[in-house]
N, C-alpha and C positions, 0 to 999 in steps of 0.2 A: 504493500500500500504506500509506503514511504516513497518508493521509486516512482510510482505513478503520480503521486502528489507533486514531486519535484518537476516531473515532465510538464504537468499542467501549469505550474508556476512559470517555468521557462517559456511555454507557449504564450501565456498571457503577456509576459514581459516582451516577447518578440513582437507580438501584434502591436503592443503599445509603442515600441520603438519604431516599428516599421511604418506606422501611420504618421510618425512625426517627420518634419522636414530635417534635412541634414543641418548640422551645426559645425561651424568653424570658429575657433577663438584663439587668441594669442595668450600664452601663459608667460608672464614675466616673473622672475624670482631672483633673489640675491643680487640686487642692483648695487648695493654698497656705495651709494652716491655721496661724494663730497662736493659741496657747492663750488661752482666755478672751477671745475677740474675736468679731466678726461672722462671720468665716469658721468658727470653732469652732461657733457657734450654728447656722449654716447646715448644716453637716455633720450635726449631730444632727437637724435638721428633715428632711433628706433620708433619713436612716436610719429615722426614724419613718414616713415616707411609704412607703418601700420595704417595710417590715414589714407594711403593710396591703394590699400589692398581690401579684399572682401572678407571682413571679419564681422561676426555677429556681436562680439563684445571682447573685452580684455580683462583678465584677472591678474593681479599682482599678489603673489603669495609670500610676502614677507622679506625681511632684511632690505628694506628700501634704502637704508642709510648705513653709514659706517660706524658712527658713535651715538646715534639717537638724538643728535642735537636739534634744536628748533630750526636752525638755519638749514640743515640738511633736509629735514622734512619739508620745509618751505620750497626748497629747490626741486624735490621730487613732485610735490603738489603742482608747482608751476608748470612742470613738463607734462604731467598727466592731464592737466586742464586743457592742453592743446589737442587732445584726442577728439576726433569727431564721432566716436563710438562710445557706447556705455562702458564704464570700467568699474571694477570692484576690487577693493584693497583690504588686505589684512596685514597686521604687523608680524615681524619676525623677532628673534631674540635680541637683535641689535637695537630694536625700538623699545622692547619691554625691559631689557636688562639694564641699559645705561641711559634711559630716557632723561633728558634734561628737565622735562615737565612732568615726570611720573606718569606718562601716558596721556595727559590731557591734550597736548598739542596734536597728537595723532587724531584723536576724536574730533577736535575742532576742524581739522583740515579735511578729514575723510568721512565724518559723520558718525562712525562707530568702528569698533574693532572686530565686528563680525558682519556677515551679510547673508541674505537668503533671497533668491529670485527664481522665477519660473520661465522656461523657454522651450517651446516645442515638445512638450511632454517630459521634459527634464526639470528637476529641481536642483539648483546650484546653491550649496551652503558653504560658507567659510567661517572658521572660528580661530580665535586667538589661542596659541599654544604656549605663550610665555617663554621663559620664566619671568618672574615679576620683580624687578628692581634689585636683584641679587643673583650671584652665581648659583646655579642649581640645575636640575633637570627641568625640562619643559613641563607644563601643567595646563590643563584646561580647567578654568575656574568652575567651582561648583554651580554657580548661578548659570553659567553657559551650558553645562550639562543638562540642567533643568530646562533651559530655553530650547536646547536642541530636541529633547524628548517631546516637549509641548508643540513646537512648531512643525515637527515632522509627522505628527499624527495624521494630518491631511494627506501627506505624501503616500503613506501606506494605504489609506482608504481609497485614494484615487488611482492606485496602481501607477503612479508616476515613478520615473527612474531617478535615483538620487546620485549626485556626484558631489563629493566633498573636497574642500580645499583647506589645507593647513600649512603652516611653515615647517614644523617638525614632522618627520615621518611618524606614522602611528605604530610605534615600536619602542624598543629600549631607547631611553633618552627622553621619552615623554612619560612621566610617572604614572599617569592614569589612562594610558592608551587603551587598556581593555574595557574601561567604561565607555570610551568614545566608540570603539569598534562594535561594542555590544549594541549601542543605540543605532549606529549606522546600519548594521546587518539586519536589525529588526525593522528597517524602513527602506528596503529595496535599494541599498547602496551598491552601485555597480563599479565605481571607480573612486579612488582617493588620490588627489594630486598634492604634491608637497614640494618644498625646496630644501634648503639647509645643506645638502650634500654637494651642491655645485656641479652636478653631472646628470645627464639624462640616463635613467635606469629604471628597471622594473622590479617591484617588490611584492611580497606577500604580507599584507597587513591583516593578519588573523582571518585569512580567507577572502579578503577584499583585494582586488588588484590595485597595487599602489604604483604610481608613476611619479618619480622625482624629476623635476625640470632642471635644465642646465642654467648656470648663472649667466648674468649679462656679460661679464668679462671672464674669459677662460685662459688659463696659463699657457696653453699650447696654441692659442690663436691671437693674432694681432687685431682681429675685428670683433666688435661686440655683437651679441646675438640674443635670440629669444627662442621660444618654443611655439610651434604651431600644432594645435590639436584639432583633429577632424573626426567628427562622429558621423558614421554612415550606417544607418539602420542598426545592426547588432554589433558593430565593430568600432574600434577606436584606433586612430593612426596618429603617432606623435613624431614630429620632425624637428630638427634644428634649423634655424635660419640665421645666417650672419648677414649684416646689413650690406646691401649692394651686390649680393650674390644670389644664385639660384637656391631655392629650398632643397635641402638634402633629402634623399629617400627616407621614408619613415624608419626610425631606429626602433620604435616600439609599435608592434601591431598585435592587436588582441581582439578576439571575439568575447565581449564581456558577458555574454550569456553562457559561454562554455570556456571559462578561464583556466583550462587545464595547464597552460604553460606556467602558472604560478605555483602549481601544486608541489613542484620540486624545490621551490625556494624556501629558505628558513623562515620560521615564525618565532617571534620573541616569546621567551618563557614568561608565564604569568608570575606575579609576586608570590614568594614562598614565605609563609609564616611559621615554618616548622621550628625555627629557633626558639619560639616562645615556649615550646614544650620541653626544651632542654633546661630552662631556668624557671621552674614553676613557682619559685619563691617571689617572683615579681608579681605583685597584686595591684591591679589598677582600681583605685577607689573613686575616681571621678572620670567620666568618659562622655564628652559632649561632642556631637556632630552638628555643626552649623549648616544652614542651607546655602551659605556663601563660603568663599575661601577665606583664609586667615593668613596674613603676611607679616604680622608683628607678634611680639611676645605677649604672654599674659601678665597681668598685674595682680599679685596676691595681696589682698587688703588685710585679711585675717583668716582665721579658721572657717569663717562663714561665707566670705565673698571673694570672687575673682572677677576681674574686669578685662575685657579685650575688645579690639575693633576688628571688623571684617572688611572684605573686599568690595562691599556695596556701601561702605561708609556708615555703618551702624556700630556705635560703641555700646556695649552691653555690660551691665552689672548682673552677675549670676549668683544665686544662692547655691552654694556648693552642695548642700545636703539634698536638695530637691531638683537642682538644675533649672529652677524657675527664674525668669527674668525679673529682677527687682526694678530696674529702670533701663531705658535705652535712649540714646541720643543720636540723631541722624545728621551727618555732615556730607558735604559734597566730595565724591571720589573715594577711592579705597584708602584704608588706614594702613600706613607703613610704620608709623611711630608707635612704639609700645607705650600705653598709658602708664603714668608714674604717680605714685601716691605721695601726698604731702599732708598727712593727717586728715583734714576735713575737705581737701581739694584734690582732685585728680586732674593732671595736666596731660595734654596730648597734642601732637601736631597734625595738621591736615594738608592734603595735597592742593587745596585751593589757597594756600598761603597764610595760614593762621596757626597760632599757638593758643589753645583755649584752656580755661580752667573750669572744671565742672564740679558741682556739689557732689560729694561722696554720698550724701544721703538720698538725693533724688535725681541727679544727673542734670540739673538746671545749670545753664551756662552762667558763670559768675563773672568772668572777665575774658577778654581776648586781646591778643597782640597781633596786629596786622603785619605780616612779614613780606608778602608779595610774591614769594616763590614757594614751590612745594616743600613742606616740612616732612622729612623722612626719618630724621634722627631720633634716637632714644636720648632722653635726658637723665640727669642724676640730681638728687635733692640732698642738700646738706644745710643744716641749721635753717630750715624753712626757705632756702634759696634754691631755685631751679637753674641749672646750667644746661643749655640745650642749643644745638645747631639750628639756625633759622633758615633752612633752605640753602640757597647759594648766595644770599645777601649778607648775612651777619651771624655772629654767635652772640647769644643772649644770657644775661643773668637777670632773673625775674623773681620778684617776691611772690611766693606761692599763694599766700592768702589774698592778696589784693590784685595781683597781676601787674604790679608796677615794675617797669623796666628800670633796673638799677644801672646797668650799662649794656651797650652792645658794641661789638667789634665788627667793623665793616670791611676789613681788608681781605676779603675772600673772593675767589673767582671760580668756584665750583661747588656742587652740592655737598653738604655735610650729611653723612648717612649713618655713621656709627655712634657710639656712646663715648663721652669724654671720660678722662681720668682726673682725679683731684689729688693734690698734695695739700699741705697746710697753707701754702701761699700761691700755688699755681693751678691752672686748669689746662689740660693738654687734649687736643682733638685733631683729627685728620679730615681732609676734604678731597674731593675729586678734581682738584686743581694742582695735583702733584705734591702738596705740602702737608706737613705736620706742624701744628701751631702750638705755642705755649704763651698763655696770657697771665697777667697778674689777676688773681681772684678778686682783689678789692677794687681795682680801678678799670680792669679790662684792657690795660695797656699791653701791646705786643712786646714780649720779652725776647722771643726768637722764633724763627721758622726754619724748617729743614726739608730738603727733598733728596731723593735717591740719585739724582743726576741724570735720570732718564727723561727724555722729552715727551714720551707717550703718556697721555693722561690716564689710560686704562691701567697703568702700573701704580696709580695713586693710592695712598692710604685712606681711601674714601669711606670704606665700610669696615672699619676696624674698631676694636676696643683696646686702646693702649693700656699698659700697666706701669705703675710707678713703684719702685722699691730701691732702697739704698741710694737715694738721690740720683737715680737713673730712670730713664724712660725706655720701655721695651715695646717693640711693635713688630708685627708681621704684615705683609701686604701682597698684592698680586704679583709683585716682582720676584716672589718666591725666596725672599731673604729675611732673616731675622736681624734686627738692628737695635743697638743700644746707644742712647744719647744722654749726655750729661744734662741733668735737669736744670742746673743753674746757667750754663753757658750755651746750651744747644749744640755743642760740639759732638760729633760722632765718636763714640768710644770704640766699638767694634761692630762688625757686620759679617754675618755668616751666611753664605749661599750654598753650603754643602748639603743642606736638607731641603726637601721640597715643601716648605711651609707655604701657606697662602694667607688667609684672613682670619683663621680660627685660632684663638689663643686664650689663656686664662692664667690666673696667678693664685698660688696657695694662700690660705688664710694668714700664715705667718710671714708671707712675702719672701720666702727663701727660694722658691722655685717658680719658674714660668713654664707653663705647659703649652705645647703647640701641636696641632693636628697636621700631619703630613698629607700629601696628595695621594699616597698609596699606603694604606694599611696601618701605619704606625703613629704613635703619639710619643713625643720626646719631652724630656724634663731637662731644663737648663737652669743652672745656678744664677741667682741674681747678685752674687758676691763677686768681687774682683773686677778687673778691667779687661778680661779676655773671655772668649766664648768657652764655657765649660759644660759639656754634656754629662748630665748625671745619670741618664737612663733613657732607654727606648723600649717601648712596649708594642709588639705586633698585635694590633686589635682585630686584624682580619676583615676590615671593612672595604677593601678593594680601592678602586679609583674614587677620589673624593675631592670635591671643591665647594662644599657647603660652608658659608662663612659663619655659621652658628658659633657664638663664643663658647669656650669651654667653661663649665661650672666646676670650680674646685672648692671642696669642703674639707673638713678635717680628715685627712688620710683617705679621701675618696674623690675621684675625678670623673665627671660626666661629660661625654661628647655626644653630639647629634649629627647624623649623616644626611646625605641628600636623598636617601631612599627610606627614611622614616625609622632608622634604628637608633636606639639609645644604648650607649655602652657605659657601664660602670667599671672603673679601674681602681685598683689599689696601687698607688704610686710607690709606696715604700717596698712592697713585695714585687712590684712590676708584674702584676698578674691581673687577669680579667675577673671581676666579681660576677658579672652577668651581662647578658644582652637581652634587649626587648625590641621587637619590631612593632611600633605603634601604628604604622600605616605604610604608605609607599610614596610619600612626598617629603620635601625638605623639612627638617626640624628647624623652626624659626628661632626658638629661644628656650633655654632651660633656666628655671627660676626656683629658688628655695624660699620657703615661707619662714625661714629662720628657726624652724623647729625640726620636724621630721617628715615634711612633705615636699616633694618636688613637682612643680607644674611645668607642662610642656605644651606648646602649640605647634601644629603642623599646617603646611600650606593647603592641604586638602580640606581644611576647615575643622580640624579636630583640636580640642583642648582636653588634656588628660592630666591626671595626677597619680602619683604612687608614693608609698611610704619608703623613706630612706632608712633602711635597717642598719 
């Protein structure tokens, strides 16, 4: 019966596709445009050529820009506006990871970060696959999964054929790929187009034929190019086209009703949670799944209340015992700044350029500081004073109760994303303008600033949590080096690049050790004493390739790390052994927070907030 059922389905799809007109569209991906450069010129040339050809529409499937800057996005938008055909655009990781506007500029220019339209019996849907404002695997937001399921119900009932567009392939590298393919397969998805890999290739996305498009600029070609997709009844043909030349023969040819050619191609393995059975002593006491994603850490108020913000801009205070919402506050755009407690006031930054103070009792806004650029940073409170990065405009010292700005330092030229470190007299923080800054805590005066000597902004200490010990500042950054700087003078003491550190670091409670997570398997312990790099230990934690910037939480003789694929690992640093591992989900751990007693709270990008006892 199953065999006959499948035959009937295929016949219905064949009739539906056969009745539709042929479709031809241009697929552009991985443009990596810098304004007023060769890439900018190349895009204009491609637009001119497309305008002279017979295309039904154009799809741009991500990585429009090189660094996600507003100027680069404007350059791409200006070029695409010259198209005389409909065009549909989704972002890639270069727009979502390093966005100057935290994603707002993309939506202003292109209307949304997802699309859905119908043409000749086909439904075309494009979704944002992240990652969102930090290094990590791709992710489709929880709210986008709900939107996809809701919007595609009509597709299934009308027997329309679905074609999906994403930047990331629906495979490893996209943390919730199986949720996406599950929805697509349930709604007659015949093809999934993607970018990211910079080459034209055929894939098996969990049984869905996947086609990766070529990038605009290819290393073995002097000419820019794009992809031409032709749908003819039951088949798809994909060719490469370099500007000013003849279209190449189709590199990918497929009957999408009989996709046997993909059967021999590998399928990504689904997430494995078996590790949780190895360590049964880990007991989750609080487990909340939001309907949206969560990109910031939780704020633990006391044993009764936890506060967090989600990707649709809702800040929620939750009763831990019942998971009931005590209050919620809606702001514009996703929350990337972890709420911070200052007794009766909770402060948080917003992507529409504000730092706001909310009543801990009812969530009512008590004060706001207009910053003007997206606030992504985590703050720190000391003596009822909040120290926090204010977007890419300034660093602030704010009185928590009143919201009064005590001082602001404006000598910054890039987003501040991490959390500052405090000494008795100084505050130290990094920014995406290549620099680490040290200010006087009382006056806000610049004492010194340091950079690693590299011109590339993506090596900046922009999303780090520095540590201060023994009158020295310790930091790791995307340049994959650990650096120590004299706190008083700003002079570099030592710099070690022999270990593949990145942005994940922590310091022991007694400040004798700095811990850093490497990009492959290990966590190192480095002494804070002396003027040379001194490695005290290295623990192979077996987490594989890793680039999640989640800061290390170090407690008394226990160190916690969080990975890009949702694993929390507890380490005994003195014994250099693993206490336990727990897989909380399959997306990036945002932050690990102690309540100061015996509970650890964790948030994951997939929208989970959990807690467990620290034994």
